[in-house]
VOSE-10079 format. One record per residue: residue number from 0; x, z, y of N, C-alpha, C in turn. Coordinates in nm, 4 decimals. Example, Ala and Ser with C-alpha at 12.3 -4.5 7.8 and 13.67 -1.06 7.14 Angstrom:
@num->0	n_u->1.3190	n_w->0.7800	n_v->-0.5690	ca_u->1.2300	ca_w->0.7800	ca_v->-0.4500	c_u->1.3200	c_w->0.7800	c_v->-0.3300
@num->1	n_u->1.2850	n_w->0.7080	n_v->-0.2250	ca_u->1.3670	ca_w->0.7140	ca_v->-0.1060	c_u->1.2900	c_w->0.7870	c_v->0.0030
This chain:
@num->0	n_u->0.0804	n_w->0.0106	n_v->-0.1180	ca_u->-0.0087	ca_w->-0.0025	ca_v->-0.0106	c_u->0.0930	c_w->0.0078	c_v->0.1197
@num->1	n_u->0.1964	n_w->0.0819	n_v->0.1252	ca_u->0.2894	ca_w->0.0995	ca_v->0.2381	c_u->0.3629	c_w->-0.0430	c_v->0.2587
@num->2	n_u->0.3939	n_w->-0.1092	n_v->0.1519	ca_u->0.4719	ca_w->-0.2316	ca_v->0.1677	c_u->0.3772	c_w->-0.3467	c_v->0.2154
@num->3	n_u->0.2552	n_w->-0.3267	n_v->0.1845	ca_u->0.1505	ca_w->-0.4316	ca_v->0.2385	c_u->0.1409	c_w->-0.4165	c_v->0.3840
@num->4	n_u->0.1372	n_w->-0.2982	n_v->0.4324	ca_u->0.1156	ca_w->-0.2839	ca_v->0.5730	c_u->0.2357	c_w->-0.3309	c_v->0.6478
@num->5	n_u->0.3588	n_w->-0.3010	n_v->0.6031	ca_u->0.4775	ca_w->-0.3332	ca_v->0.6641	c_u->0.5068	c_w->-0.4839	c_v->0.6656
@num->6	n_u->0.4477	n_w->-0.5558	n_v->0.5674	ca_u->0.4782	ca_w->-0.6909	ca_v->0.5549	c_u->0.3587	c_w->-0.7807	c_v->0.6154
@num->7	n_u->0.2574	n_w->-0.7042	n_v->0.6687	ca_u->0.1407	ca_w->-0.7706	ca_v->0.7437	c_u->0.2050	c_w->-0.8361	c_v->0.8808
@num->8	n_u->0.1415	n_w->-0.9546	n_v->0.8962	ca_u->0.1758	ca_w->-1.0297	ca_v->1.0318	c_u->0.1456	c_w->-0.9510	c_v->1.1519
@num->9	n_u->0.0496	n_w->-0.8752	n_v->1.1505	ca_u->-0.0068	ca_w->-0.7918	ca_v->1.2556	c_u->0.0668	c_w->-0.6622	c_v->1.2819
@num->10	n_u->0.1563	n_w->-0.6257	n_v->1.2092	ca_u->0.2316	ca_w->-0.4917	ca_v->1.2121	c_u->0.3083	c_w->-0.5003	c_v->1.3375
@num->11	n_u->0.3937	n_w->-0.5945	n_v->1.3760	ca_u->0.4695	ca_w->-0.5948	ca_v->1.4848	c_u->0.3779	c_w->-0.5801	c_v->1.6261
@num->12	n_u->0.2563	n_w->-0.6473	n_v->1.6170	ca_u->0.1658	ca_w->-0.6302	ca_v->1.7125	c_u->0.1154	c_w->-0.4896	c_v->1.7418
@num->13	n_u->0.0857	n_w->-0.4199	n_v->1.6231	ca_u->0.0300	ca_w->-0.2911	ca_v->1.6289	c_u->0.1466	c_w->-0.1903	c_v->1.6787
@num->14	n_u->0.2718	n_w->-0.2142	n_v->1.6435	ca_u->0.3772	ca_w->-0.1406	ca_v->1.6877	c_u->0.3939	c_w->-0.1585	c_v->1.8448
@num->15	n_u->0.3868	n_w->-0.2797	n_v->1.8785	ca_u->0.4053	ca_w->-0.3091	ca_v->2.0315	c_u->0.2827	c_w->-0.2374	c_v->2.1119
@num->16	n_u->0.1634	n_w->-0.2402	n_v->2.0546	ca_u->0.0536	ca_w->-0.1772	ca_v->2.1145	c_u->0.0652	c_w->-0.0300	c_v->2.1264
@num->17	n_u->0.1132	n_w->0.0400	n_v->2.0192	ca_u->0.1445	ca_w->0.1742	ca_v->2.0165	c_u->0.2500	c_w->0.2189	c_v->2.1086
@num->18	n_u->0.3508	n_w->0.1387	n_v->2.1281	ca_u->0.4647	ca_w->0.1710	ca_v->2.2239	c_u->0.4075	c_w->0.1660	c_v->2.3653
@num->19	n_u->0.3403	n_w->0.0494	n_v->2.3956	ca_u->0.2783	ca_w->0.0281	ca_v->2.5329	c_u->0.1877	c_w->0.1306	c_v->2.5686
@num->20	n_u->0.0932	n_w->0.1765	n_v->2.4660	ca_u->0.0024	ca_w->0.2838	ca_v->2.4927	c_u->0.0768	c_w->0.4182	c_v->2.5152
@num->21	n_u->0.1731	n_w->0.4338	n_v->2.4489	ca_u->0.2499	ca_w->0.5619	ca_v->2.4507	c_u->0.3203	c_w->0.5619	c_v->2.5862
@num->22	n_u->0.3809	n_w->0.4571	n_v->2.6312	ca_u->0.4602	ca_w->0.4492	ca_v->2.7633	c_u->0.3613	c_w->0.4810	c_v->2.8754
@num->23	n_u->0.2414	n_w->0.4269	n_v->2.8740	ca_u->0.1315	ca_w->0.4328	ca_v->2.9749	c_u->0.1025	c_w->0.5921	c_v->2.9716
@num->24	n_u->0.0660	n_w->0.6417	n_v->2.8519	ca_u->0.0210	ca_w->0.7816	ca_v->2.8565	c_u->0.1277	c_w->0.8737	c_v->2.8950
@num->25	n_u->0.2501	n_w->0.8557	n_v->2.8567	ca_u->0.3610	ca_w->0.9431	ca_v->2.9079	c_u->0.3840	c_w->0.9296	c_v->3.0584
@num->26	n_u->0.3730	n_w->0.8075	n_v->3.1202	ca_u->0.4011	ca_w->0.7956	ca_v->3.2505	c_u->0.2938	c_w->0.8618	c_v->3.3344
@num->27	n_u->0.1739	n_w->0.8449	n_v->3.2975	ca_u->0.0524	ca_w->0.8982	ca_v->3.3608	c_u->0.0522	c_w->1.0585	c_v->3.3528
@num->28	n_u->0.0826	n_w->1.1093	n_v->3.2523	ca_u->0.0939	ca_w->1.2595	ca_v->3.2263	c_u->0.2320	c_w->1.3002	c_v->3.3094
@num->29	n_u->0.3401	n_w->1.2401	n_v->3.3046	ca_u->0.4501	ca_w->1.2763	ca_v->3.3834	c_u->0.4302	c_w->1.2862	c_v->3.5241
@num->30	n_u->0.3612	n_w->1.1852	n_v->3.5837	ca_u->0.3307	ca_w->1.1745	ca_v->3.7142	c_u->0.2247	c_w->1.2788	c_v->3.7559
@num->31	n_u->0.1385	n_w->1.3209	n_v->3.6818	ca_u->0.0458	ca_w->1.4252	ca_v->3.7185	c_u->0.1155	c_w->1.5541	c_v->3.7064
@num->32	n_u->0.1961	n_w->1.5789	n_v->3.6114	ca_u->0.2799	ca_w->1.7105	ca_v->3.6021	c_u->0.3786	c_w->1.7111	c_v->3.7162
@num->33	n_u->0.4579	n_w->1.6204	n_v->3.7265	ca_u->0.5615	ca_w->1.6267	ca_v->3.8274	c_u->0.5363	c_w->1.5878	c_v->3.9642
@num->34	n_u->0.4256	n_w->1.5142	n_v->3.9912	ca_u->0.4002	ca_w->1.4774	ca_v->4.1358	c_u->0.3484	c_w->1.5873	c_v->4.2193
@num->35	n_u->0.3685	n_w->1.5529	n_v->4.3415	ca_u->0.3283	ca_w->1.6603	ca_v->4.4503	c_u->0.1790	c_w->1.6747	c_v->4.4538
@num->36	n_u->0.1399	n_w->1.8086	n_v->4.4799	ca_u->-0.0076	ca_w->1.8457	ca_v->4.4777	c_u->-0.0412	c_w->1.8854	c_v->4.6259
@num->37	n_u->0.0261	n_w->1.8514	n_v->4.7130	ca_u->-0.0207	ca_w->1.8945	ca_v->4.8487	c_u->-0.1095	c_w->1.7971	c_v->4.9160
@num->38	n_u->-0.2260	n_w->1.8412	n_v->4.9500	ca_u->-0.3291	ca_w->1.7579	ca_v->5.0146	c_u->-0.3524	c_w->1.8076	c_v->5.1532
@num->39	n_u->-0.3495	n_w->1.7121	n_v->5.2507	ca_u->-0.3749	ca_w->1.7491	ca_v->5.3917	c_u->-0.4835	c_w->1.6454	c_v->5.4361
@num->40	n_u->-0.5378	n_w->1.6844	n_v->5.5525	ca_u->-0.6454	ca_w->1.5884	ca_v->5.6117	c_u->-0.5904	c_w->1.4549	c_v->5.6342
@num->41	n_u->-0.4677	n_w->1.4367	n_v->5.6801	ca_u->-0.4052	ca_w->1.2993	ca_v->5.7048	c_u->-0.3897	c_w->1.2288	c_v->5.5789
@num->42	n_u->-0.3582	n_w->1.2948	n_v->5.4598	ca_u->-0.3506	ca_w->1.2304	ca_v->5.3368	c_u->-0.4754	c_w->1.1694	c_v->5.2626
@num->43	n_u->-0.5885	n_w->1.2402	n_v->5.3032	ca_u->-0.7034	ca_w->1.2169	ca_v->5.2428	c_u->-0.7868	c_w->1.1081	c_v->5.3293
@num->44	n_u->-0.7392	n_w->1.0767	n_v->5.4555	ca_u->-0.8035	ca_w->0.9670	ca_v->5.5207	c_u->-0.8041	c_w->0.8359	c_v->5.4648
@num->45	n_u->-0.9077	n_w->0.7518	n_v->5.4964	ca_u->-0.9014	ca_w->0.6108	ca_v->5.4379	c_u->-0.8110	c_w->0.5323	c_v->5.5067
@num->46	n_u->-0.7247	n_w->0.4501	n_v->5.4362	ca_u->-0.6098	ca_w->0.3724	ca_v->5.4944	c_u->-0.6563	c_w->0.2371	c_v->5.4773
@num->47	n_u->-0.6744	n_w->0.1506	n_v->5.5905	ca_u->-0.6988	ca_w->0.0029	ca_v->5.5869	c_u->-0.5928	c_w->-0.0691	c_v->5.6573
@num->48	n_u->-0.4884	n_w->-0.1038	n_v->5.5912	ca_u->-0.3815	ca_w->-0.1873	ca_v->5.6427	c_u->-0.3331	c_w->-0.1350	c_v->5.7784
@num->49	n_u->-0.3219	n_w->-0.0058	n_v->5.7950	ca_u->-0.2662	ca_w->0.0470	ca_v->5.9196	c_u->-0.3636	c_w->0.0598	c_v->6.0251
@num->50	n_u->-0.4858	n_w->0.0111	n_v->6.0133	ca_u->-0.5983	ca_w->0.0214	ca_v->6.1115	c_u->-0.6879	c_w->0.1362	c_v->6.0852
@num->51	n_u->-0.7082	n_w->0.2200	n_v->6.1939	ca_u->-0.7988	ca_w->0.3370	ca_v->6.1807	c_u->-0.9390	c_w->0.2891	c_v->6.1281
@num->52	n_u->-1.0043	n_w->0.3629	n_v->6.0395	ca_u->-1.1323	ca_w->0.3307	ca_v->5.9908	c_u->-1.2431	c_w->0.3507	c_v->6.1073
@num->53	n_u->-1.3321	n_w->0.2564	n_v->6.1146	ca_u->-1.4440	ca_w->0.2888	ca_v->6.2224	c_u->-1.5651	c_w->0.2327	c_v->6.1386
@num->54	n_u->-1.6601	n_w->0.3209	n_v->6.1560	ca_u->-1.7958	ca_w->0.2873	ca_v->6.0925	c_u->-1.8108	c_w->0.3255	c_v->5.9477
@num->55	n_u->-1.9116	n_w->0.2671	n_v->5.8924	ca_u->-1.9495	ca_w->0.2739	ca_v->5.7610	c_u->-1.8637	c_w->0.1732	c_v->5.6645
@num->56	n_u->-1.8331	n_w->0.2218	n_v->5.5568	ca_u->-1.7414	ca_w->0.1171	ca_v->5.4682	c_u->-1.8385	c_w->0.0294	c_v->5.3946
@num->57	n_u->-1.9760	n_w->0.0637	n_v->5.3859	ca_u->-2.0615	ca_w->-0.0262	ca_v->5.3319	c_u->-2.1363	c_w->-0.1093	c_v->5.4221
@num->58	n_u->-2.0560	n_w->-0.1803	n_v->5.5044	ca_u->-2.1299	ca_w->-0.2924	ca_v->5.5930	c_u->-2.1735	c_w->-0.3908	c_v->5.5112
@num->59	n_u->-2.2832	n_w->-0.4444	n_v->5.5466	ca_u->-2.3502	ca_w->-0.5542	ca_v->5.4788	c_u->-2.2981	c_w->-0.6851	c_v->5.5430
@num->60	n_u->-2.2616	n_w->-0.7805	n_v->5.4467	ca_u->-2.2315	ca_w->-0.9220	ca_v->5.4784	c_u->-2.3411	c_w->-1.0016	c_v->5.4508
@num->61	n_u->-2.3328	n_w->-1.1220	n_v->5.5350	ca_u->-2.4367	ca_w->-1.2228	ca_v->5.5118	c_u->-2.4182	c_w->-1.2846	c_v->5.3763
@num->62	n_u->-2.5317	n_w->-1.3126	n_v->5.3087	ca_u->-2.5176	ca_w->-1.3783	ca_v->5.1800	c_u->-2.4620	c_w->-1.5232	c_v->5.1845
@num->63	n_u->-2.4637	n_w->-1.5772	n_v->5.3079	ca_u->-2.3877	ca_w->-1.6950	ca_v->5.3189	c_u->-2.2437	c_w->-1.6966	c_v->5.2862
@num->64	n_u->-2.1773	n_w->-1.5828	n_v->5.3220	ca_u->-2.0539	ca_w->-1.5733	ca_v->5.2918	c_u->-2.0166	c_w->-1.5772	c_v->5.1446
@num->65	n_u->-2.0990	n_w->-1.5181	n_v->5.0581	ca_u->-2.0798	ca_w->-1.5126	ca_v->4.9216	c_u->-2.1201	c_w->-1.6472	c_v->4.8544
@num->66	n_u->-2.2233	n_w->-1.7126	n_v->4.9174	ca_u->-2.2689	ca_w->-1.8450	ca_v->4.8669	c_u->-2.1618	c_w->-1.9434	c_v->4.8840
@num->67	n_u->-2.0969	n_w->-1.9434	n_v->5.0024	ca_u->-1.9910	ca_w->-2.0557	ca_v->5.0340	c_u->-1.8714	c_w->-2.0267	c_v->4.9456
@num->68	n_u->-1.8498	n_w->-1.8963	n_v->4.9160	ca_u->-1.7310	ca_w->-1.8561	ca_v->4.8300	c_u->-1.7529	c_w->-1.9208	c_v->4.6817
@num->69	n_u->-1.8673	n_w->-1.8830	n_v->4.6334	ca_u->-1.9196	ca_w->-1.9346	ca_v->4.5070	c_u->-1.9112	c_w->-2.0758	c_v->4.4847
@num->70	n_u->-1.9540	n_w->-2.1369	n_v->4.5795	ca_u->-1.9625	ca_w->-2.2857	ca_v->4.5913	c_u->-1.8331	c_w->-2.3420	c_v->4.5944
@num->71	n_u->-1.7399	n_w->-2.2777	n_v->4.6705	ca_u->-1.6063	ca_w->-2.3396	ca_v->4.6722	c_u->-1.5516	c_w->-2.3152	c_v->4.5304
@num->72	n_u->-1.5454	n_w->-2.2084	n_v->4.4671	ca_u->-1.4912	ca_w->-2.2011	ca_v->4.3415	c_u->-1.5528	c_w->-2.2866	c_v->4.2393
@num->73	n_u->-1.6850	n_w->-2.3113	n_v->4.2393	ca_u->-1.7585	ca_w->-2.3917	ca_v->4.1540	c_u->-1.6918	c_w->-2.5424	c_v->4.1624
@num->74	n_u->-1.6949	n_w->-2.5927	n_v->4.2865	ca_u->-1.6495	ca_w->-2.7309	ca_v->4.3062	c_u->-1.4998	c_w->-2.7380	c_v->4.2970
@num->75	n_u->-1.4290	n_w->-2.6377	n_v->4.3211	ca_u->-1.2841	ca_w->-2.6380	ca_v->4.2975	c_u->-1.2603	c_w->-2.6491	c_v->4.1545
@num->76	n_u->-1.3245	n_w->-2.5817	n_v->4.0636	ca_u->-1.3073	ca_w->-2.5992	ca_v->3.9257	c_u->-1.3609	c_w->-2.7247	c_v->3.8736
@num->77	n_u->-1.4575	n_w->-2.7785	n_v->3.9229	ca_u->-1.4967	ca_w->-2.9174	ca_v->3.8840	c_u->-1.4024	c_w->-3.0220	c_v->3.9303
@num->78	n_u->-1.3373	n_w->-3.0176	n_v->4.0437	ca_u->-1.2312	ca_w->-3.0990	ca_v->4.0902	c_u->-1.1102	c_w->-3.1051	c_v->3.9994
@num->79	n_u->-1.0785	n_w->-2.9862	n_v->3.9392	ca_u->-0.9657	ca_w->-2.9624	ca_v->3.8513	c_u->-0.9823	c_w->-3.0701	c_v->3.7324
@num->80	n_u->-1.1099	n_w->-3.0851	n_v->3.6846	ca_u->-1.1296	ca_w->-3.1811	ca_v->3.5795	c_u->-1.1062	c_w->-3.3254	c_v->3.6023
@num->81	n_u->-1.1024	n_w->-3.3617	n_v->3.7264	ca_u->-1.0709	ca_w->-3.4972	ca_v->3.7779	c_u->-0.9144	c_w->-3.5256	c_v->3.7665
@num->82	n_u->-0.8320	n_w->-3.4382	n_v->3.7780	ca_u->-0.6773	ca_w->-3.4613	ca_v->3.7688	c_u->-0.6396	c_w->-3.5285	c_v->3.6354
@num->83	n_u->-0.6734	n_w->-3.4477	n_v->3.5238	ca_u->-0.6297	ca_w->-3.5091	ca_v->3.3885	c_u->-0.6824	c_w->-3.6537	c_v->3.3721
@num->84	n_u->-0.8033	n_w->-3.6625	n_v->3.4139	ca_u->-0.8690	ca_w->-3.8113	ca_v->3.3893	c_u->-0.7895	c_w->-3.9163	c_v->3.4613
@num->85	n_u->-0.7628	n_w->-3.8646	n_v->3.6073	ca_u->-0.6937	ca_w->-3.9677	ca_v->3.6878	c_u->-0.5550	c_w->-4.0012	c_v->3.6370
@num->86	n_u->-0.4887	n_w->-3.8979	n_v->3.5682	ca_u->-0.3528	ca_w->-3.9156	ca_v->3.5281	c_u->-0.3601	c_w->-4.0115	c_v->3.4110
@num->87	n_u->-0.4532	n_w->-3.9965	n_v->3.3244	ca_u->-0.4603	ca_w->-4.0802	ca_v->3.2001	c_u->-0.5539	c_w->-4.1986	c_v->3.2083
@num->88	n_u->-0.5998	n_w->-4.2547	n_v->3.3253	ca_u->-0.6872	ca_w->-4.3513	ca_v->3.3615	c_u->-0.6504	c_w->-4.4710	c_v->3.2675
@num->89	n_u->-0.5179	n_w->-4.5022	n_v->3.2848	ca_u->-0.4856	ca_w->-4.6367	ca_v->3.2248	c_u->-0.5001	c_w->-4.6229	c_v->3.0649
@num->90	n_u->-0.4790	n_w->-4.5058	n_v->3.0073	ca_u->-0.4878	ca_w->-4.4978	ca_v->2.8733	c_u->-0.6374	c_w->-4.4942	c_v->2.8386
@num->91	n_u->-0.7287	n_w->-4.4398	n_v->2.9188	ca_u->-0.8755	ca_w->-4.4494	ca_v->2.8929	c_u->-0.9346	c_w->-4.5958	c_v->2.8998
@num->92	n_u->-0.8795	n_w->-4.6757	n_v->2.9990	ca_u->-0.9086	ca_w->-4.7926	ca_v->3.0228	c_u->-0.8898	c_w->-4.8906	c_v->2.8976
@num->93	n_u->-0.7679	n_w->-4.8713	n_v->2.8456	ca_u->-0.7283	ca_w->-4.9493	ca_v->2.7140	c_u->-0.8248	c_w->-4.9178	c_v->2.5923
@num->94	n_u->-0.8714	n_w->-4.7906	n_v->2.5873	ca_u->-0.9568	ca_w->-4.7610	ca_v->2.4822	c_u->-1.1042	c_w->-4.8174	c_v->2.4701
@num->95	n_u->-1.1399	n_w->-4.8368	n_v->2.6058	ca_u->-1.2679	ca_w->-4.9016	ca_v->2.6069	c_u->-1.3493	c_w->-4.8379	c_v->2.7258
@num->96	n_u->-1.4733	n_w->-4.8666	n_v->2.7378	ca_u->-1.5590	ca_w->-4.8110	ca_v->2.8381	c_u->-1.6288	c_w->-4.6824	c_v->2.8261
@num->97	n_u->-1.6112	n_w->-4.6454	n_v->2.7001	ca_u->-1.6779	ca_w->-4.5051	ca_v->2.6662	c_u->-1.6274	c_w->-4.3912	c_v->2.7470
@num->98	n_u->-1.5001	n_w->-4.3753	n_v->2.7573	ca_u->-1.4440	ca_w->-4.2590	ca_v->2.8333	c_u->-1.4708	c_w->-4.2799	c_v->2.9850
@num->99	n_u->-1.4800	n_w->-4.4081	n_v->3.0274	ca_u->-1.5077	ca_w->-4.4242	ca_v->3.1740	c_u->-1.6524	c_w->-4.3947	c_v->3.2025
@num->100	n_u->-1.7483	n_w->-4.4217	n_v->3.1124	ca_u->-1.8876	ca_w->-4.3904	ca_v->3.1218	c_u->-1.8946	c_w->-4.2396	c_v->3.1288
@num->101	n_u->-1.8386	n_w->-4.1757	n_v->3.0369	ca_u->-1.8526	ca_w->-4.0132	ca_v->3.0380	c_u->-1.8020	c_w->-3.9591	c_v->3.1685
@num->102	n_u->-1.6870	n_w->-4.0204	n_v->3.2341	ca_u->-1.6519	ca_w->-3.9572	ca_v->3.3622	c_u->-1.7521	c_w->-4.0044	c_v->3.4741
@num->103	n_u->-1.7994	n_w->-4.1127	n_v->3.4556	ca_u->-1.9017	ca_w->-4.1544	ca_v->3.5620	c_u->-2.0202	c_w->-4.0701	c_v->3.5572
@num->104	n_u->-2.0557	n_w->-4.0236	n_v->3.4359	ca_u->-2.1663	ca_w->-3.9295	ca_v->3.4160	c_u->-2.1393	c_w->-3.7832	c_v->3.4778
@num->105	n_u->-2.0061	n_w->-3.7485	n_v->3.4562	ca_u->-1.9565	ca_w->-3.6219	ca_v->3.5021	c_u->-1.9568	c_w->-3.6483	c_v->3.6673
@num->106	n_u->-1.9088	n_w->-3.7343	n_v->3.7186	ca_u->-1.9011	ca_w->-3.7597	ca_v->3.8608	c_u->-2.0431	c_w->-3.7717	c_v->3.9222
@num->107	n_u->-2.1277	n_w->-3.8337	n_v->3.8558	ca_u->-2.2691	ca_w->-3.8467	ca_v->3.8995	c_u->-2.3304	c_w->-3.6977	c_v->3.9110
@num->108	n_u->-2.3237	n_w->-3.6231	n_v->3.8130	ca_u->-2.3644	ca_w->-3.4832	ca_v->3.8076	c_u->-2.3036	c_w->-3.4037	c_v->3.9350
@num->109	n_u->-2.1717	n_w->-3.4169	n_v->3.9534	ca_u->-2.1024	ca_w->-3.3571	ca_v->4.0528	c_u->-2.1579	c_w->-3.3971	c_v->4.1907
@num->110	n_u->-2.1711	n_w->-3.5296	n_v->4.2099	ca_u->-2.2132	ca_w->-3.5725	ca_v->4.3386	c_u->-2.3691	c_w->-3.5372	c_v->4.3597
@num->111	n_u->-2.4531	n_w->-3.5359	n_v->4.2622	ca_u->-2.5901	ca_w->-3.4844	ca_v->4.2743	c_u->-2.6028	c_w->-3.3351	c_v->4.3270
@num->112	n_u->-2.5120	n_w->-3.2597	n_v->4.2559	ca_u->-2.5000	ca_w->-3.1166	ca_v->4.2892	c_u->-2.4614	c_w->-3.0917	c_v->4.4352
@num->113	n_u->-2.3575	n_w->-3.1830	n_v->4.4790	ca_u->-2.3076	ca_w->-3.1614	ca_v->4.6183	c_u->-2.4074	c_w->-3.2155	c_v->4.7133
@num->114	n_u->-2.4834	n_w->-3.3253	n_v->4.6840	ca_u->-2.5928	ca_w->-3.3652	ca_v->4.7732	c_u->-2.7005	c_w->-3.2614	c_v->4.7859
@num->115	n_u->-2.7365	n_w->-3.2075	n_v->4.6606	ca_u->-2.8320	ca_w->-3.0957	ca_v->4.6704	c_u->-2.8037	c_w->-2.9908	c_v->4.7544
@num->116	n_u->-2.6718	n_w->-2.9387	n_v->4.7469	ca_u->-2.6249	ca_w->-2.8305	ca_v->4.8267	c_u->-2.6340	c_w->-2.8590	c_v->4.9682
@num->117	n_u->-2.5942	n_w->-2.9830	n_v->5.0230	ca_u->-2.5833	ca_w->-3.0220	ca_v->5.1573	c_u->-2.7444	c_w->-3.0317	c_v->5.2144
@num->118	n_u->-2.8342	n_w->-3.0874	n_v->5.1174	ca_u->-2.9663	ca_w->-3.0983	ca_v->5.1553	c_u->-3.0320	c_w->-2.9728	c_v->5.1826
@num->119	n_u->-2.9925	n_w->-2.8537	n_v->5.1032	ca_u->-3.0485	ca_w->-2.7232	ca_v->5.1035	c_u->-2.9882	c_w->-2.6565	c_v->5.2333
@num->120	n_u->-2.8793	n_w->-2.7094	n_v->5.2788	ca_u->-2.8193	ca_w->-2.6418	ca_v->5.4047	c_u->-2.7168	c_w->-2.5104	c_v->5.3611
@num->121	n_u->-2.6818	n_w->-2.5186	n_v->5.2468	ca_u->-2.6026	ca_w->-2.4017	ca_v->5.1955	c_u->-2.4599	c_w->-2.4081	c_v->5.2628
@num->122	n_u->-2.4144	n_w->-2.5077	n_v->5.3105	ca_u->-2.2746	ca_w->-2.5141	ca_v->5.3855	c_u->-2.2888	c_w->-2.4992	c_v->5.5325
@num->123	n_u->-2.4049	n_w->-2.4832	n_v->5.5845	ca_u->-2.4173	ca_w->-2.4709	ca_v->5.7304	c_u->-2.4011	c_w->-2.3327	c_v->5.7598
@num->124	n_u->-2.3190	n_w->-2.3150	n_v->5.8649	ca_u->-2.2831	ca_w->-2.1756	ca_v->5.9061	c_u->-2.3407	c_w->-2.1346	c_v->6.0224
@num->125	n_u->-2.4397	n_w->-2.0375	n_v->6.0283	ca_u->-2.5085	ca_w->-1.9904	ca_v->6.1590	c_u->-2.4293	c_w->-1.9033	c_v->6.2384
């Protein structure tokens, strides 16, 4: 049984996991025991890049901010798929029209989504 465990391909991974978990545990425990415990009013203040905090930290943002950020990520990821296709365009052209039609379908869906977002006014900033 012991030889089976030692010859397992997962044994080195388990050892590495145990060493990493042990290092993290020992580091956290040592910093808790050896670290300073003096708290002052100045230390417990909120620190924001050197600027004094003003007002409530739970200030509400416009939903437009999050919508534009989400749309940017969505279209950015879609554009990433264009690059490999463009690099291998000659190879796809030699295979036939099948890959070209698939990419046209993808681009069509991409453009329809973009037109829909523009028509809805999601990118207009008030």
